[in-house]
Structure formats: structure tokens, C-alpha cells
Residue, then its C-alpha position, 0 to 999 in steps of 0.5 A: m499500500r501507499a500513503q494516500a494522505t497525511f493528516t497533521g495537527h494533533r499534539g499528542p498521539v492519535y488513539t481513536l478514529v471514528a467515520g464522520a457523519s458526513p461522506g468523506t469526513f472522519l473524527s480523531g481523538s488524541g492524547d493532547g485531548l482534542v477531538v477534530r473533524w477532517q475532511l478526506d480531501r483536505p488533510d491540512q485543514g482539520e477542525v477542532i470540535v472540542d477540547v476535553g482536557q484528558a487524552v481521548f481513548a474511545l469515540h462514537l458518533l450517534p448521528e440519528r441524534g446528533l451526539l458524539l461519545i467521547g471516553t477519555e483516560g480519566g474514566r470520564l464520558h462527555v457527550v457533545 
């Protein structure tokens, strides 16, 4: 396989990825506490959705409810 793109912007390791609500998008969660929305065709333009202040280890999108569940290293579950 060959790399198609490199998405940069997090200041810590990326621990989780989930498909976004719109086609061609995805979300990433990182050790820097950020959840970022990315577009596959714009790898240099990530949009910070939320900074939870702790490493993000789990993401689950509930598009039918318009909610994002975020699990952190501190054992917290944030609903955005």
C-alpha cells in the first residue's frame, strides 16, 4: 500500500478514529485532549470540535441523535 495523505495537527498520539456524519469525513481523538473533524480531501484543514482536557481514547458518533460520545483517560464520558 501507498500513503494517500498525511493528516497533521494533533500534539499527541492519536488513539481513536471514527467515521464522520458526512461522507468523506472522520473524527480523531488524541492524547492532547482534542477531538478533530477532518475531510479526506483536505488533510491540512482539521477542525477542532472540542478540547476535553484529557487524552481521548474512545469516540462513538450517534448521527441520528446529533451526538458524539467521548471516553477519556480519566474515566469520564463526555456527550457533545
